[in-house]
C-alpha positions as CSV (number, residue, x, y, z in Angstrom):
1,X,15.8,26.2,6.7
2,X,16.2,22.4,7.3
3,X,16.7,20.0,4.5
4,X,13.4,19.0,2.9
5,X,11.7,15.7,3.3
6,X,11.5,13.9,0.0
7,X,8.4,12.0,-1.4
8,X,9.3,9.7,-4.3
9,X,6.0,9.3,-6.1
10,X,3.2,11.9,-6.6
11,X,0.1,9.7,-6.7
12,X,-2.8,10.3,-4.2
13,X,-0.9,8.7,-1.3
14,X,2.4,10.5,-2.0
15,X,0.6,13.8,-2.3
16,X,-1.3,13.2,0.9
17,X,1.9,12.4,2.8
18,X,3.5,15.6,1.4
19,X,0.5,17.7,2.6
20,X,0.6,16.2,6.0
21,X,4.3,16.6,6.6
22,X,4.2,20.1,5.2
23,X,1.6,21.2,7.7
24,X,4.2,22.1,10.3
25,X,6.0,24.4,7.7
26,X,8.4,21.6,6.9
27,X,9.8,21.9,3.4
28,X,8.8,18.9,1.2
29,X,10.1,18.0,-2.2
30,X,7.9,15.5,-4.1
31,X,9.2,13.7,-7.3
32,X,6.6,13.0,-10.0
33,X,7.2,11.2,-13.3
34,X,4.5,13.2,-15.0
35,X,5.6,16.7,-16.2
36,X,2.0,17.9,-15.9
37,X,1.9,17.0,-12.1
38,X,5.2,18.8,-11.5
39,X,3.7,22.0,-13.2
40,X,0.4,21.8,-11.3
41,X,2.0,21.3,-7.9
42,X,4.6,24.2,-8.5
43,X,2.3,26.6,-10.3
44,X,-1.3,25.9,-8.9
45,X,-0.4,24.1,-5.7
46,X,-2.6,21.3,-6.4
47,X,-2.5,17.8,-7.9
48,X,-5.7,17.5,-10.0
49,X,-4.6,14.3,-11.7
50,X,-4.4,12.2,-8.4
51,X,-5.8,14.2,-5.5
52,X,-8.2,16.8,-6.9
53,X,-9.9,19.4,-4.8
54,X,-7.1,19.5,-2.1
55,X,-5.1,22.9,-2.0
56,X,-1.5,22.1,-1.3
57,X,0.8,23.9,1.1
58,X,3.0,26.5,-0.6
59,X,6.1,24.8,0.9
60,X,5.6,21.6,-1.1
61,X,7.8,21.8,-4.3
62,X,7.7,19.2,-7.1
63,X,10.5,18.0,-9.4
64,X,10.8,15.6,-12.3
65,X,14.5,14.9,-11.6
66,X,15.3,12.2,-9.1
67,X,18.7,13.8,-8.8
68,X,17.1,16.7,-7.0
69,X,16.5,14.4,-4.0
70,X,20.2,13.9,-3.3
71,X,20.2,16.5,-0.6
72,X,17.2,15.1,1.2
73,X,18.1,12.9,4.2
74,X,14.7,11.1,4.4
75,X,12.7,9.7,1.5
76,X,9.2,8.4,1.7
77,X,9.1,6.0,-1.3
78,X,5.5,5.9,-2.6
79,X,5.9,4.4,-6.1
80,X,3.8,1.4,-7.0
81,X,5.3,-1.9,-5.8
82,X,6.0,-3.4,-9.2
83,X,8.1,-0.2,-10.1
84,X,9.9,0.2,-6.9
85,X,13.1,-1.6,-8.0
86,X,13.5,0.5,-11.2
87,X,12.6,3.8,-9.5
88,X,15.2,3.3,-6.8
89,X,17.8,2.1,-9.3
90,X,17.5,5.6,-11.1
91,X,17.6,7.6,-8.0
92,X,20.6,8.9,-6.1
93,X,20.6,6.2,-3.3
94,X,24.3,6.4,-3.2
95,X,23.8,9.4,-0.8
96,X,22.4,6.8,1.6
97,X,19.1,8.5,2.4
98,X,16.8,6.8,5.0
99,X,14.1,5.1,3.0
100,X,10.5,4.8,4.4
101,X,8.8,2.4,2.1
102,X,5.0,3.2,1.6
103,X,4.1,0.9,-1.3
104,X,2.1,-2.3,-0.5
105,X,2.8,-5.4,-2.5
106,X,5.1,-8.3,-3.5
107,X,7.4,-8.1,-6.6
108,X,6.1,-10.4,-9.3
109,X,9.4,-11.6,-10.7
110,X,11.1,-12.3,-7.5
111,X,8.4,-12.7,-4.8
112,X,10.4,-10.2,-2.8
113,X,9.0,-7.8,-0.3
114,X,9.6,-4.1,-0.7
115,X,12.2,-4.1,2.1
116,X,14.1,-6.9,0.3
117,X,14.2,-4.9,-3.0
118,X,15.4,-1.7,-1.2
119,X,18.1,-3.6,0.6
120,X,19.4,-5.0,-2.7
121,X,19.3,-1.6,-4.5
122,X,20.3,0.6,-1.6
123,X,22.2,-1.6,0.8
124,X,23.7,1.4,2.7
125,X,20.3,3.1,3.4
126,X,18.5,2.6,6.7
127,X,15.0,1.1,6.0
128,X,11.6,1.5,7.5
129,X,8.0,0.6,6.3
130,X,4.9,2.8,6.7
131,X,1.7,0.9,6.5
132,X,-1.8,1.0,8.1
133,X,-5.4,2.2,7.6
134,X,-5.0,5.5,5.7
135,X,-7.2,6.7,2.9
136,X,-5.2,9.3,1.1
137,X,-7.9,12.0,1.0
138,X,-8.6,11.8,4.7
139,X,-5.0,12.1,5.5
140,X,-4.6,15.1,3.2
141,X,-7.7,16.7,4.9
142,X,-6.1,16.3,8.3
143,X,-8.5,13.7,9.6
144,X,-7.1,11.6,12.5
145,X,-5.0,8.6,11.3
146,X,-3.0,6.0,13.0
147,X,-0.3,4.0,11.2
148,X,2.4,1.4,11.7
149,X,6.0,2.6,11.3
150,X,8.2,-0.6,11.2
151,X,11.9,-0.4,11.5
152,X,14.3,-3.2,12.6
153,X,16.5,-0.5,14.4
154,X,14.8,0.9,17.6
155,X,16.7,4.2,17.6
156,X,16.0,4.8,13.9
157,X,12.3,3.9,14.3
158,X,11.7,6.2,17.2
159,X,13.6,9.0,15.4
160,X,11.5,8.6,12.3
161,X,8.2,8.4,14.3
162,X,9.1,11.8,15.7
163,X,9.8,13.2,12.2
164,X,6.5,12.0,10.7
165,X,4.2,12.5,13.7
166,X,1.7,15.3,13.4
167,X,-1.3,16.3,15.6
168,X,-3.7,14.1,13.4
169,X,-1.1,11.6,12.1
170,X,0.1,9.2,14.7
171,X,2.7,6.5,13.8
172,X,3.2,3.5,16.2
173,X,6.6,2.1,16.1
174,X,7.3,-1.7,15.5
175,X,10.4,-3.6,14.7
176,X,8.4,-6.2,12.7
177,X,9.1,-5.1,9.1
178,X,8.0,-8.3,7.6
179,X,4.7,-8.2,9.5
180,X,3.9,-4.7,8.4
181,X,4.6,-5.5,4.8
182,X,2.6,-8.6,4.6
183,X,-0.3,-7.1,6.2
184,X,-0.4,-4.3,3.7
185,X,0.1,-6.6,0.7
186,X,-2.5,-9.2,1.7
187,X,-5.2,-6.8,2.7
188,X,-5.3,-5.3,-0.9
189,X,-6.2,-8.8,-2.2
190,X,-8.8,-9.4,0.4
191,X,-10.4,-6.0,-0.3
192,X,-10.9,-7.1,-3.9
193,X,-12.7,-10.2,-2.5
194,X,-15.0,-8.1,-0.4
195,X,-15.7,-5.9,-3.3
196,X,-16.6,-8.9,-5.3
197,X,-19.0,-10.1,-2.6
198,X,-20.9,-6.8,-2.5
199,X,-20.8,-6.2,-6.3
200,X,-22.3,-9.7,-6.8
201,X,-25.0,-9.1,-4.2
202,X,-23.9,-11.9,-1.8
203,X,-24.6,-9.8,1.3
204,X,-23.0,-8.6,4.5
205,X,-22.8,-12.0,6.1
206,X,-20.6,-13.1,3.2
207,X,-18.4,-9.9,3.5
208,X,-17.9,-10.5,7.2
209,X,-17.0,-14.1,6.5
210,X,-14.4,-13.1,3.9
211,X,-12.8,-10.6,6.3
212,X,-12.5,-13.1,9.1
213,X,-11.3,-16.1,7.0
214,X,-9.2,-13.7,4.9
215,X,-7.5,-12.6,8.1
216,X,-6.8,-16.2,8.9
217,X,-5.1,-16.5,5.5
218,X,-3.1,-13.3,6.2
219,X,-2.0,-14.7,9.5
220,X,-1.0,-18.1,8.2
221,X,1.1,-16.6,5.4
222,X,2.6,-14.0,7.6
223,X,3.7,-16.5,10.3
224,X,5.3,-18.6,7.5
225,X,7.2,-15.7,6.3
226,X,8.5,-14.7,9.8
227,X,6.0,-12.1,10.8
228,X,4.6,-11.8,14.3
229,X,0.9,-12.4,15.0
230,X,0.5,-9.3,17.0
231,X,1.7,-7.2,14.1
232,X,-0.9,-8.7,11.8
233,X,-3.5,-8.1,14.4
234,X,-2.6,-4.4,14.6
235,X,-2.9,-1.3,12.4
236,X,-0.9,-2.5,9.4
237,X,-2.8,-5.9,9.3
238,X,-6.3,-6.1,10.7
239,X,-6.7,-2.3,11.0
240,X,-6.0,-1.8,7.3
241,X,-8.1,-4.9,6.3
242,X,-11.1,-3.5,8.0
243,X,-10.7,-0.1,6.4
244,X,-10.2,-1.3,2.8
245,X,-12.8,-4.1,2.9
246,X,-15.6,-1.7,3.9
247,X,-15.4,1.4,1.8
248,X,-15.7,2.5,-1.9
249,X,-12.8,4.8,-1.2
250,X,-10.6,1.7,-1.5
251,X,-9.4,1.2,-5.1
252,X,-9.1,-2.4,-4.5
253,X,-12.6,-2.7,-3.2
254,X,-13.9,-0.7,-6.1
255,X,-12.0,-3.0,-8.5
256,X,-13.6,-6.1,-6.8
257,X,-17.1,-4.5,-6.9
258,X,-16.7,-4.2,-10.7
259,X,-15.6,-7.8,-11.0
260,X,-18.6,-8.9,-8.9
261,X,-20.9,-7.1,-11.3
262,X,-19.5,-9.1,-14.3
263,X,-16.8,-6.8,-15.6
264,X,-13.5,-8.3,-16.6
265,X,-10.3,-7.0,-14.9
266,X,-9.3,-5.2,-18.2
267,X,-12.7,-3.4,-18.2
268,X,-12.6,-2.6,-14.5
269,X,-9.1,-1.2,-14.7
270,X,-9.5,0.7,-18.0
271,X,-8.8,4.5,-17.7
272,X,-7.7,4.4,-14.0
273,X,-4.9,6.8,-13.1
274,X,-4.4,5.3,-9.6
275,X,-3.1,1.9,-9.1
276,X,-5.1,-0.9,-7.4
277,X,-2.0,-2.8,-6.0
278,X,-4.1,-5.9,-5.2
279,X,-4.5,-6.6,-8.9
280,X,-0.8,-7.2,-9.3
281,X,-0.4,-8.8,-5.9
282,X,-3.0,-11.4,-6.1
283,X,-1.4,-13.8,-8.6
284,X,2.0,-13.2,-7.0
285,X,0.6,-13.8,-3.5
286,X,-0.8,-17.2,-4.6
287,X,2.6,-18.2,-5.9
288,X,4.3,-17.1,-2.8
289,X,1.8,-18.9,-0.7
290,X,2.3,-22.1,-2.6
291,X,6.1,-21.7,-2.2
292,X,5.6,-21.4,1.6
293,X,3.2,-24.3,1.7
294,X,0.3,-22.0,2.9
295,X,-3.3,-22.5,1.8
296,X,-5.0,-19.3,0.8
297,X,-8.2,-20.2,-1.0
298,X,-9.7,-16.6,-1.0
299,X,-6.5,-15.1,-2.5
300,X,-6.5,-17.9,-5.1
301,X,-10.2,-17.0,-6.0
302,X,-9.3,-13.4,-6.5
303,X,-6.3,-14.4,-8.7
304,X,-8.7,-16.6,-10.8
305,X,-11.1,-13.7,-11.3
306,X,-8.4,-11.3,-12.2
307,X,-6.9,-13.7,-14.9
308,X,-10.4,-14.6,-16.2
309,X,-9.8,-18.3,-15.5
310,X,-13.0,-18.5,-13.4
311,X,-16.2,-16.4,-12.9
312,X,-17.8,-15.2,-9.7
313,X,-20.3,-18.1,-9.6
314,X,-17.5,-20.6,-10.0
315,X,-15.2,-19.3,-7.3
316,X,-18.1,-18.8,-4.9
317,X,-19.2,-22.4,-5.5
318,X,-15.6,-23.6,-5.0
319,X,-15.2,-21.8,-1.7
320,X,-18.6,-22.9,-0.3
321,X,-17.9,-26.5,-1.2
322,X,-14.6,-26.8,0.6
323,X,-14.5,-29.5,3.2
324,X,-15.9,-28.6,6.6
325,X,-13.3,-28.2,9.2
326,X,-12.6,-26.8,12.7
327,X,-12.0,-23.0,12.9
Protein backbone atom coordinates (compact mmCIF):
# COMPACT_ATOMS: atom_id res chain seq x y z
CA UNK A 1 0.00 0.00 0.00
CA UNK A 2 1.26 3.48 -0.83
CA UNK A 3 2.09 5.98 1.91
CA UNK A 4 -1.06 7.78 3.10
CA UNK A 5 -1.85 11.36 2.26
CA UNK A 6 -1.99 13.46 5.42
CA UNK A 7 -4.63 16.02 6.40
CA UNK A 8 -3.52 18.37 9.17
CA UNK A 9 -6.80 19.57 10.68
CA UNK A 10 -10.12 17.74 11.02
CA UNK A 11 -12.66 20.52 10.69
CA UNK A 12 -15.33 20.42 7.99
CA UNK A 13 -12.93 21.29 5.16
CA UNK A 14 -10.18 18.92 6.29
CA UNK A 15 -12.69 16.09 6.66
CA UNK A 16 -14.20 16.82 3.24
CA UNK A 17 -10.77 16.72 1.62
CA UNK A 18 -10.02 13.42 3.36
CA UNK A 19 -13.29 11.99 2.06
CA UNK A 20 -12.59 13.15 -1.49
CA UNK A 21 -9.03 11.85 -1.59
CA UNK A 22 -10.00 8.52 -0.07
CA UNK A 23 -12.63 7.93 -2.76
CA UNK A 24 -10.06 6.18 -4.99
CA UNK A 25 -9.08 3.80 -2.17
CA UNK A 26 -6.14 6.02 -1.26
CA UNK A 27 -5.16 5.76 2.43
CA UNK A 28 -5.63 9.07 4.25
CA UNK A 29 -4.37 9.95 7.72
CA UNK A 30 -6.15 12.92 9.29
CA UNK A 31 -4.81 14.69 12.37
CA UNK A 32 -7.30 16.14 14.85
CA UNK A 33 -6.59 18.08 18.00
CA UNK A 34 -9.85 16.88 19.59
CA UNK A 35 -9.71 13.30 21.03
CA UNK A 36 -13.44 12.87 20.48
CA UNK A 37 -12.99 13.53 16.74
CA UNK A 38 -10.19 10.96 16.55
CA UNK A 39 -12.43 8.37 18.23
CA UNK A 40 -15.43 9.14 16.03
CA UNK A 41 -13.46 8.88 12.80
CA UNK A 42 -11.72 5.64 13.78
CA UNK A 43 -14.64 3.89 15.46
CA UNK A 44 -17.79 5.22 13.76
CA UNK A 45 -16.28 6.49 10.48
CA UNK A 46 -17.86 9.90 10.87
CA UNK A 47 -17.06 13.37 12.17
CA UNK A 48 -20.27 14.52 13.88
CA UNK A 49 -18.58 17.54 15.44
CA UNK A 50 -17.68 19.22 12.15
CA UNK A 51 -19.28 17.34 9.24
CA UNK A 52 -22.32 15.49 10.58
CA UNK A 53 -24.30 13.14 8.40
CA UNK A 54 -21.45 12.15 6.06
CA UNK A 55 -20.32 8.50 6.35
CA UNK A 56 -16.54 8.46 5.93
CA UNK A 57 -14.53 5.98 3.90
CA UNK A 58 -13.08 3.13 5.93
CA UNK A 59 -9.55 3.90 4.67
CA UNK A 60 -9.56 7.26 6.48
CA UNK A 61 -7.73 6.93 9.78
CA UNK A 62 -7.43 9.65 12.44
CA UNK A 63 -4.67 10.43 14.91
CA UNK A 64 -4.10 12.94 17.67
CA UNK A 65 -0.31 12.78 17.32
CA UNK A 66 1.36 14.97 14.73
CA UNK A 67 4.38 12.65 14.87
CA UNK A 68 2.30 10.01 13.08
CA UNK A 69 2.41 12.18 9.95
CA UNK A 70 6.18 11.78 9.58
CA UNK A 71 5.87 8.99 7.02
CA UNK A 72 3.38 10.90 4.83
CA UNK A 73 5.03 12.61 1.84
CA UNK A 74 2.18 15.09 1.17
CA UNK A 75 0.29 17.07 3.81
CA UNK A 76 -2.83 19.13 3.20
CA UNK A 77 -2.65 21.74 5.97
CA UNK A 78 -6.18 22.79 6.92
CA UNK A 79 -5.70 24.35 10.37
CA UNK A 80 -7.15 27.87 10.88
CA UNK A 81 -4.91 30.64 9.58
CA UNK A 82 -4.14 32.13 12.98
CA UNK A 83 -2.95 28.72 14.27
CA UNK A 84 -0.90 27.66 11.27
CA UNK A 85 2.48 28.74 12.62
CA UNK A 86 2.06 26.96 15.96
CA UNK A 87 0.63 23.80 14.37
CA UNK A 88 3.47 23.46 11.88
CA UNK A 89 6.03 24.19 14.59
CA UNK A 90 4.82 21.18 16.61
CA UNK A 91 4.70 18.89 13.56
CA UNK A 92 7.50 16.74 12.03
CA UNK A 93 8.29 19.13 9.16
CA UNK A 94 11.96 18.13 9.42
CA UNK A 95 10.96 15.18 7.21
CA UNK A 96 10.38 17.75 4.43
CA UNK A 97 6.83 16.81 3.42
CA UNK A 98 5.22 18.69 0.55
CA UNK A 99 2.80 21.15 2.17
CA UNK A 100 -0.46 22.09 0.45
CA UNK A 101 -1.83 25.07 2.38
CA UNK A 102 -5.63 25.14 2.57
CA UNK A 103 -6.25 27.85 5.21
CA UNK A 104 -7.40 31.27 3.98
CA UNK A 105 -6.22 34.29 5.91
CA UNK A 106 -3.44 36.66 6.94
CA UNK A 107 -1.54 36.23 10.20
CA UNK A 108 -2.51 38.94 12.67
CA UNK A 109 0.82 39.58 14.35
CA UNK A 110 2.99 39.64 11.20
CA UNK A 111 0.62 40.39 8.27
CA UNK A 112 2.17 37.30 6.67
CA UNK A 113 0.41 35.09 4.15
CA UNK A 114 0.19 31.36 4.86
CA UNK A 115 2.96 30.57 2.37
CA UNK A 116 5.25 33.06 4.13
CA UNK A 117 4.66 31.32 7.45
CA UNK A 118 5.22 27.85 6.02
CA UNK A 119 8.44 28.98 4.34
CA UNK A 120 9.70 30.26 7.69
CA UNK A 121 8.72 27.19 9.75
CA UNK A 122 9.41 24.51 7.11
CA UNK A 123 11.97 26.04 4.73
CA UNK A 124 12.92 22.68 3.18
CA UNK A 125 9.35 21.70 2.26
CA UNK A 126 7.91 22.29 -1.22
CA UNK A 127 4.84 24.55 -0.94
CA UNK A 128 1.52 24.83 -2.73
CA UNK A 129 -1.79 26.58 -2.03
CA UNK A 130 -5.26 25.08 -2.58
CA UNK A 131 -8.05 27.62 -2.87
CA UNK A 132 -11.30 28.18 -4.71
CA UNK A 133 -15.10 27.87 -4.51
CA UNK A 134 -15.58 24.76 -2.41
CA UNK A 135 -18.19 24.31 0.28
CA UNK A 136 -17.02 21.40 2.40
CA UNK A 137 -20.27 19.45 2.44
CA UNK A 138 -20.65 19.55 -1.34
CA UNK A 139 -17.07 18.35 -1.79
CA UNK A 140 -17.63 15.53 0.72
CA UNK A 141 -20.80 14.52 -1.14
CA UNK A 142 -18.89 14.26 -4.41
CA UNK A 143 -20.53 17.22 -6.12
CA UNK A 144 -18.49 18.78 -8.97
CA UNK A 145 -15.89 21.26 -7.71
CA UNK A 146 -13.08 23.15 -9.45
CA UNK A 147 -10.27 24.81 -7.47
CA UNK A 148 -6.95 26.54 -7.94
CA UNK A 149 -3.76 24.71 -7.00
CA UNK A 150 -0.98 27.31 -6.90
CA UNK A 151 2.66 26.28 -6.81
CA UNK A 152 5.69 28.28 -7.91
CA UNK A 153 7.36 25.13 -9.26
CA UNK A 154 5.60 23.93 -12.41
CA UNK A 155 6.65 20.29 -12.14
CA UNK A 156 5.60 20.12 -8.50
CA UNK A 157 2.29 21.82 -9.25
CA UNK A 158 1.43 19.45 -12.07
CA UNK A 159 2.39 16.42 -9.97
CA UNK A 160 0.24 17.60 -7.06
CA UNK A 161 -2.69 18.31 -9.38
CA UNK A 162 -2.58 14.69 -10.54
CA UNK A 163 -2.37 13.54 -6.92
CA UNK A 164 -5.45 15.51 -5.88
CA UNK A 165 -7.61 15.22 -8.98
CA UNK A 166 -10.72 13.06 -8.72
CA UNK A 167 -13.65 12.68 -11.15
CA UNK A 168 -15.64 15.42 -9.38
CA UNK A 169 -12.70 17.40 -7.94
CA UNK A 170 -10.73 19.31 -10.56
CA UNK A 171 -7.65 21.37 -9.64
CA UNK A 172 -6.40 24.00 -12.12
CA UNK A 173 -2.69 24.66 -11.73
CA UNK A 174 -1.25 28.18 -11.34
CA UNK A 175 2.16 29.51 -10.38
CA UNK A 176 0.67 32.62 -8.72
CA UNK A 177 0.78 31.61 -5.06
CA UNK A 178 0.25 35.16 -3.80
CA UNK A 179 -2.81 35.68 -5.98
CA UNK A 180 -4.43 32.45 -4.84
CA UNK A 181 -3.83 33.31 -1.19
CA UNK A 182 -5.07 36.89 -1.38
CA UNK A 183 -8.23 35.90 -3.23
CA UNK A 184 -9.05 33.35 -0.53
CA UNK A 185 -8.35 35.73 2.34
CA UNK A 186 -10.16 38.80 1.00
CA UNK A 187 -13.29 36.97 -0.18
CA UNK A 188 -14.00 35.89 3.40
CA UNK A 189 -14.18 39.52 4.51
CA UNK A 190 -16.39 40.46 1.56
CA UNK A 191 -18.70 37.52 2.32
CA UNK A 192 -19.26 39.02 5.77
CA UNK A 193 -20.13 42.32 4.08
CA UNK A 194 -22.69 40.64 1.85
CA UNK A 195 -24.19 38.85 4.82
CA UNK A 196 -24.58 42.21 6.55
CA UNK A 197 -26.36 43.59 3.49
CA UNK A 198 -28.92 40.79 3.44
CA UNK A 199 -29.28 40.61 7.21
CA UNK A 200 -29.99 44.33 7.35
CA UNK A 201 -32.55 44.10 4.54
CA UNK A 202 -30.62 46.36 2.19
CA UNK A 203 -31.53 44.31 -0.88
CA UNK A 204 -30.02 42.45 -3.79
CA UNK A 205 -28.91 45.61 -5.60
CA UNK A 206 -26.71 46.40 -2.62
CA UNK A 207 -25.31 42.86 -2.51
CA UNK A 208 -24.35 43.04 -6.20
CA UNK A 209 -22.68 46.40 -5.60
CA UNK A 210 -20.68 45.00 -2.67
CA UNK A 211 -19.53 42.02 -4.76
CA UNK A 212 -18.42 44.23 -7.65
CA UNK A 213 -16.79 46.97 -5.59
CA UNK A 214 -15.37 44.39 -3.22
CA UNK A 215 -13.75 42.61 -6.15
CA UNK A 216 -12.19 45.94 -7.10
CA UNK A 217 -10.75 46.16 -3.57
CA UNK A 218 -9.44 42.60 -3.81
CA UNK A 219 -7.78 43.40 -7.13
CA UNK A 220 -6.15 46.60 -5.89
CA UNK A 221 -4.76 44.89 -2.83
CA UNK A 222 -3.66 41.80 -4.73
CA UNK A 223 -1.79 43.78 -7.37
CA UNK A 224 -0.08 45.82 -4.65
CA UNK A 225 1.13 42.58 -3.04
CA UNK A 226 2.40 41.08 -6.29
CA UNK A 227 -0.57 39.00 -7.44
CA UNK A 228 -1.69 38.76 -11.05
CA UNK A 229 -5.05 40.15 -12.13
CA UNK A 230 -5.99 36.96 -14.02
CA UNK A 231 -5.54 34.89 -10.86
CA UNK A 232 -7.84 37.20 -8.91
CA UNK A 233 -10.40 36.91 -11.71
CA UNK A 234 -10.21 33.11 -11.54
CA UNK A 235 -11.47 30.37 -9.26
CA UNK A 236 -9.50 31.39 -6.16
CA UNK A 237 -10.62 35.02 -6.39
CA UNK A 238 -13.83 35.89 -8.21
CA UNK A 239 -15.07 32.30 -8.21
CA UNK A 240 -14.78 31.91 -4.47
CA UNK A 241 -16.16 35.43 -3.93
CA UNK A 242 -19.35 34.66 -5.86
CA UNK A 243 -19.86 31.41 -3.96
CA UNK A 244 -19.40 32.75 -0.44
CA UNK A 245 -21.25 36.01 -0.98
CA UNK A 246 -24.44 34.28 -2.06
CA UNK A 247 -25.12 31.36 0.26
CA UNK A 248 -25.91 30.67 3.90
CA UNK A 249 -23.59 27.65 3.61
CA UNK A 250 -20.79 30.19 4.01
CA UNK A 251 -19.78 30.65 7.65
CA UNK A 252 -18.60 34.17 6.84
CA UNK A 253 -21.86 35.12 5.13
CA UNK A 254 -23.80 33.74 8.09
CA UNK A 255 -21.69 35.79 10.51
CA UNK A 256 -22.37 38.93 8.48
CA UNK A 257 -26.08 38.13 8.36
CA UNK A 258 -26.17 38.05 12.16
CA UNK A 259 -24.28 41.36 12.34
CA UNK A 260 -26.75 42.87 9.89
CA UNK A 261 -29.60 41.84 12.15
CA UNK A 262 -28.04 43.69 15.07
CA UNK A 263 -26.03 41.04 16.88
CA UNK A 264 -22.55 41.82 18.13
CA UNK A 265 -19.60 39.80 16.84
CA UNK A 266 -19.37 38.08 20.22
CA UNK A 267 -23.02 37.05 20.07
CA UNK A 268 -22.79 35.92 16.45
CA UNK A 269 -19.71 33.78 17.06
CA UNK A 270 -20.83 32.27 20.37
CA UNK A 271 -21.05 28.50 20.39
CA UNK A 272 -19.66 28.03 16.88
CA UNK A 273 -17.40 25.00 16.39
CA UNK A 274 -16.27 25.99 12.89
CA UNK A 275 -14.13 29.06 12.23
CA UNK A 276 -15.31 32.05 10.17
CA UNK A 277 -11.86 33.07 8.98
CA UNK A 278 -13.04 36.50 7.86
CA UNK A 279 -13.64 37.55 11.47
CA UNK A 280 -9.91 37.36 12.20
CA UNK A 281 -8.85 38.48 8.73
CA UNK A 282 -10.85 41.72 8.46
CA UNK A 283 -8.90 43.92 10.92
CA UNK A 284 -5.62 42.38 9.75
CA UNK A 285 -6.53 43.04 6.11
CA UNK A 286 -7.24 46.68 6.90
CA UNK A 287 -3.81 47.04 8.49
CA UNK A 288 -2.14 45.29 5.56
CA UNK A 289 -3.99 47.50 3.07
CA UNK A 290 -2.94 50.64 4.91
CA UNK A 291 0.67 49.42 4.90
CA UNK A 292 0.42 48.88 1.15
CA UNK A 293 -1.28 52.23 0.54
CA UNK A 294 -4.47 50.58 -0.76
CA UNK A 295 -7.98 51.95 -0.15
CA UNK A 296 -10.38 49.20 0.99
CA UNK A 297 -13.51 50.90 2.40
CA UNK A 298 -15.70 47.78 2.41
CA UNK A 299 -13.09 45.78 4.32
CA UNK A 300 -12.72 48.69 6.74
CA UNK A 301 -16.50 48.77 7.27
CA UNK A 302 -16.52 45.05 8.11
CA UNK A 303 -13.65 45.51 10.55
CA UNK A 304 -15.52 48.36 12.26
CA UNK A 305 -18.61 46.19 12.67
CA UNK A 306 -16.60 43.31 14.09
CA UNK A 307 -14.83 45.48 16.64
CA UNK A 308 -18.05 47.27 17.58
CA UNK A 309 -16.65 50.69 16.72
CA UNK A 310 -19.57 51.36 14.33
CA UNK A 311 -23.02 49.95 13.67
CA UNK A 312 -24.65 48.95 10.38
CA UNK A 313 -26.31 52.33 9.83
CA UNK A 314 -23.06 54.19 10.40
CA UNK A 315 -20.96 52.09 8.01
CA UNK A 316 -23.71 52.12 5.38
CA UNK A 317 -24.00 55.89 5.55
CA UNK A 318 -20.22 56.24 5.37
CA UNK A 319 -19.98 54.06 2.25
CA UNK A 320 -22.87 55.83 0.51
CA UNK A 321 -21.47 59.27 1.26
CA UNK A 322 -18.06 58.60 -0.26
CA UNK A 323 -17.15 61.09 -3.02
CA UNK A 324 -18.43 60.25 -6.49
CA UNK A 325 -15.72 58.97 -8.80
CA UNK A 326 -15.12 57.19 -12.07
CA UNK A 327 -15.38 53.42 -11.97
